[in-house]
C-alpha positions, 0 to 999 in steps of 0.5 A, a space after each residue: 502478444 506481450 506488452 511492454 515488460 515491467 521494470 525490474 530492480 535487485 534489492 539488498 533487503 532480507 525478505 521473509 514470508 510466513 505462512 501457517 507459522 512456517 517461514 516459507 521464504 528467506 532471501 537476501 536477493 529479492 527482485 523488485 518488479 513493477 507489475 503495477 505502476 504504483 508499487 513493486 512486487 517481490 519475486 524471490 529466488 526459487 532456491 530461497 523458497 520452500 518449494 517442497 510445499 508447492 503443489 502444481 495446480 495445472 493452471 496458468 495466469 496470463 499477464 504482461 510477463 507472459 504465461 505463469 504456472 500456478 501452484 498451491 502452497 500447503 503448510 501448517 494444515 492450511 493451503 493458499 490455492 494458486 498463491 504461487 506463480 512462476 514464469 519460465 522466461 527471462 528475466 523471471 525464470 528462477 523466481 517465485 512470486 508469492 501472493 501478498 495477501 494470501 501470506 500471513 506475514 511479510 518482513 523486510 529485515 526484522 520489520 513487518 511490512 504491510 500491503 506491498 513492498 516499499 518502493 526505494 524510489 518513493 519518498 514521503 515528506 511531512 511538513 508543517 505549514 501555516 497555509 489556511 486549509 478548508 475542507 468542504 463536503 457537499 458545500 458544507 465546511 467539515 474542517 478548517 485550519 491554519 496549522 495543517 501538516 502537508 504530506 508529499 508522497 512521490 507520485 500522489 497529490 498533496 495530502 493535508 492532515 489537520 488537527 482533530 480540534 479543527 475538524 467537525 468531528 460531529 459530522 464524521 461517522 466512524 467506519 469499520 474500514 481499516 487499511 495498511 500502508 507500508 510507509 505510514 501504517 494502519 489507518 482508520 476511517 470516517 464517512 461523512 453523510 453518503 461519502 463513505 470512508 472519505 476521511 482517515 487517520 493514523 493513530 499509531 503511524 510507523 516511525 518515519 511518519 510520526 508527525 501525522 499521529 492522530 491528525 485527520 486527512 480528507 480524500 482530495 479526490 472526493 471533497 472540496 479543498 481550498 488552500 489560502 482561499 483557492 479551490 483546488 482541482 480534484 486530483 485523478 488517482 486510483 481512489 478518485 
């Protein structure tokens, strides 16, 4: 039995998808589908996708959307196995879902987008503050500042970004981990002792998030955060 159908919403953005040097999709009529409660996925009208590059695999994938038929995408001497899914039932009949990480590049208009589509209902505010923020790991202070920048992102806990001079950099060990955010850009990470990838920074954030450039943030879910002397409850998120 299918679960509750996810929310869908039409978008007016031009979306292009590149694989192996080939533009495999180019549409100004994408559909946003909230398969995941935290962010949407793009479904693209079939007529705006290079469907001649699809090779049906004969396999299917079951989800809350129903039974999806899988295909392999072949272009430029490469292939992305089962990276294409199509659902025969409304409201997704006639749409194609391309696996985001299997593709090489995604563009909204002329800007490359990473990780997932931008959610039109999500907002990111970055505000300067004079609150006293202290970060402890295993009972030991690793950062303390009276000049934090507070990042408020819809649906997520407040993040406290601190100037690097206010952080015990000698306690931080650089990590090889790199992640991408469609709102903030590329993040680099540090570990503190046995706490892996517990701090991060955006060296060159996207234009709308320039205020946090070079600042360091700690995962509220895994460290002790005190704001004006009050210990904050650790939030429960997918990164807890």
